[in-house]
C-alpha positions in Angstrom: 0.0 0.0 0.0 1.3 3.4 -1.1 4.5 1.8 -2.3 5.4 0.2 1.1 6.5 -3.4 1.1 5.2 -5.6 3.9 8.0 -7.3 5.9 7.8 -11.1 5.6 5.8 -12.8 8.3 4.4 -9.6 9.7 0.8 -8.5 9.7 -0.1 -4.9 10.6 -2.0 -5.8 13.7 -2.1 -3.8 17.0 -1.1 -6.9 18.9 2.0 -7.3 16.7 3.6 -4.1 18.3 4.4 -5.6 21.7 5.3 -8.8 20.1 8.0 -7.0 18.0 9.1 -4.7 20.9 10.1 -7.6 23.2 12.8 -9.0 20.8 14.0 -5.5 20.1 14.7 -4.9 23.8 16.3 -8.3 24.0 18.6 -7.7 21.1 19.6 -4.3 22.4 20.4 -5.8 25.8 22.5 -8.5 24.1 24.3 -5.9 22.1 25.2 -3.9 25.2 26.4 -7.1 26.9 28.6 -7.9 23.9 30.0 -4.4 23.9 30.9 -4.8 27.6 32.5 -8.2 26.9 34.5 -6.8 24.0 35.7 -3.9 26.2 36.8 -6.3 29.0 38.6 -8.5 26.5 40.3 -5.6 24.9 41.5 -4.3 28.2 42.9 -7.8 29.1 44.4 -8.1 25.6 46.4 -4.8 26.1 47.6 -6.0 29.5 48.8 -9.3 28.1 50.4 -7.6 25.1 52.3 -5.4 27.5 53.5 -8.5 29.4 54.5 -10.1 26.1 56.8 -7.1 25.3 58.3 -7.1 28.8 58.9 -10.8 28.7 60.6 -10.6 25.2 63.0 -7.9 26.5 63.7 -10.0 29.6 64.1 -13.1 27.5 66.9 -11.4 25.5 68.8 -10.5 28.6 68.4 -14.0 30.1 69.4 -15.8 26.9 72.5 -13.6 26.6 73.5 -14.4 30.2 72.8 -18.1 29.5 75.1 -18.0 26.4 77.9 -16.4 28.5 77.4 -19.1 31.2 77.7 -21.8 28.5 80.9 -20.4 27.2 82.3 -20.2 30.7 81.2 -23.8 31.5 82.8 -25.1 28.3 86.1 -23.2 29.1 86.3 -24.8 32.6 84.8 -28.2 32.1 85.5 -28.9 28.5 83.1 -30.0 25.8 80.3 -31.8 27.7 77.9 -31.9 24.8 78.3 -35.6 24.2 77.5 -36.4 27.8 74.4 -34.3 27.8 73.2 -35.9 24.5 73.9 -39.4 25.9 71.9 -38.8 29.1 69.1 -37.0 27.4 66.7 -40.0 27.0 64.0 -38.5 29.2 63.0 -34.9 29.6 63.4 -33.4 33.1 61.5 -30.2 32.3 57.9 -30.8 31.3 54.8 -28.7 30.5 51.4 -28.8 32.0 48.3 -26.9 30.9 45.5 -25.2 32.9 42.6 -22.9 31.9 42.1 -19.3 32.7 38.7 -17.6 32.1 38.8 -14.1 30.7 35.4 -12.5 30.0 34.0 -16.0 29.1 36.9 -17.0 27.0 38.9 -20.0 28.1 42.6 -19.3 27.7 45.3 -22.0 28.0 48.0 -21.3 30.5 51.3 -23.3 30.2 53.4 -24.1 33.3 56.8 -25.8 33.4 57.8 -28.2 36.2 60.8 -30.3 37.0 60.5 -34.1 37.1 63.1 -36.5 38.3 66.6 -35.9 39.6 69.4 -33.9 38.0 71.3 -36.2 35.7 74.1 -33.6 35.1 75.1 -32.9 38.7 78.6 -34.2 38.4 79.2 -33.2 34.7 82.5 -31.4 34.3 83.7 -32.0 37.8 86.5 -34.3 36.8 88.3 -31.6 34.8 87.6 -28.3 36.6 86.9 -29.3 40.1 84.8 -27.1 42.4 85.0 -24.0 40.1 83.7 -26.1 37.2 80.9 -27.3 39.4 80.0 -23.7 40.2 80.0 -22.8 36.5 77.7 -25.8 35.7 75.3 -24.8 38.5 75.2 -21.2 37.1 74.7 -22.6 33.6 71.7 -24.8 34.7 70.2 -21.9 36.6 70.4 -19.5 33.7 69.0 -22.0 31.2 66.3 -23.0 33.6 65.2 -19.3 33.8 65.4 -19.1 30.0 63.1 -22.1 29.7 60.7 -20.6 32.2 60.5 -17.4 30.3 60.0 -19.2 26.9 57.1 -21.2 28.4 55.6 -18.0 29.8 56.0 -16.2 26.5 54.3 -19.1 24.6 51.4 -18.9 27.1 51.1 -15.2 26.7 51.3 -15.2 22.9 48.7 -18.0 22.7 46.4 -15.9 24.9 46.9 -12.8 22.7 46.0 -14.8 19.6 42.9 -16.3 21.1 41.7 -13.0 22.7 42.3 -11.2 19.4 40.0 -13.7 17.6 37.4 -13.6 20.3 37.4 -9.7 20.1 36.9 -9.8 16.4 34.0 -12.3 16.7 32.3 -10.1 19.4 32.8 -7.0 17.3 31.3 -8.7 14.3 28.3 -9.7 16.3 27.9 -6.1 17.6 28.1 -4.7 14.1 25.6 -7.3 12.8 23.1 -6.5 15.6 23.5 -2.7 15.2 23.4 -2.5 11.4 21.3 -5.5 10.4 19.1 -7.0 13.1 18.0 -3.8 15.0 17.3 -1.8 11.8 15.2 -4.7 10.5 13.1 -4.9 13.6 12.8 -1.1 13.7 11.6 -1.1 10.1 9.0 -3.7 10.9 7.8 -1.7 13.9 7.6 1.5 11.8 5.7 -0.4 9.1 3.2 -1.7 11.8 2.8 1.8 13.3 2.3 3.4 9.9 -0.2 0.8 8.7 -2.2 1.1 12.0 -2.3 4.9 11.6 -3.4 4.6 8.0 -6.1 2.1 9.0 -7.3 4.5 11.8 -7.5 7.3 9.2 -9.4 5.1 6.8 -11.9 4.1 9.5 -12.4 7.7 10.4 -12.9 8.6 6.8 -15.4 5.7 6.3 -17.3 6.8 9.5 -17.4 10.4 8.2 -18.7 9.3 4.9 -21.3 7.1 6.5 -22.4 9.9 8.7 -22.6 12.2 5.7 -24.6 9.6 3.8 -27.0 9.1 6.7 -27.5 12.9 7.0 -28.2 13.2 3.2 -30.7 10.3 3.3 -32.4 11.8 6.3 -32.7 15.2 4.6 -34.2 13.6 1.5 -36.7 11.7 3.6 -37.7 14.9 5.5 -38.3 16.7 2.2 -40.4 13.9 0.8 -42.4 13.5 4.0 -42.6 16.8 5.8 -44.1 16.7 9.3 
């Protein structure tokens, strides 16, 4: 009517107004919740990204110190690479995973732990004595710190990737709700209101015509049959 296209599955009835307003309020509430969730994830994302940068800087310092320790240990204890390879049948440092919930997103957290006894406790002692043992202890300590930082960095970077994807999905939903779903419901409501107004005007017009017709008929009857 008048060039307006009726939305599919919608009849311009008065009872349809509250039926369409209820989902509109629900969609708007869902959009607001998604915005809050996206803001919380973005805040956490920035904090984790800051930790990633700090950890990378610290990793460079620790790896440099570990490399110096390795050079010192080789100078005092000789080349012990063959011994390490021979005894490296079972890993002593292992990784376990737990979950951390951030704004409804489950993020994996990696932790390293030591299992078993130190297989290299006496490595290099035969050549360098006590001083060699001190260098080996320092070497193991520095590389242990390096492994700890690498595991932490992997955990943080994984969280960054997953949060970034979750933020993109949440923002896509917000955009879809704001630019597609809500306008569609509002257009439907506007159509219902416009049609109801036009129906009310048509009823008034018909009633007015009926009254005028009755008045005309009455006047004609009065002329034909004067009292």
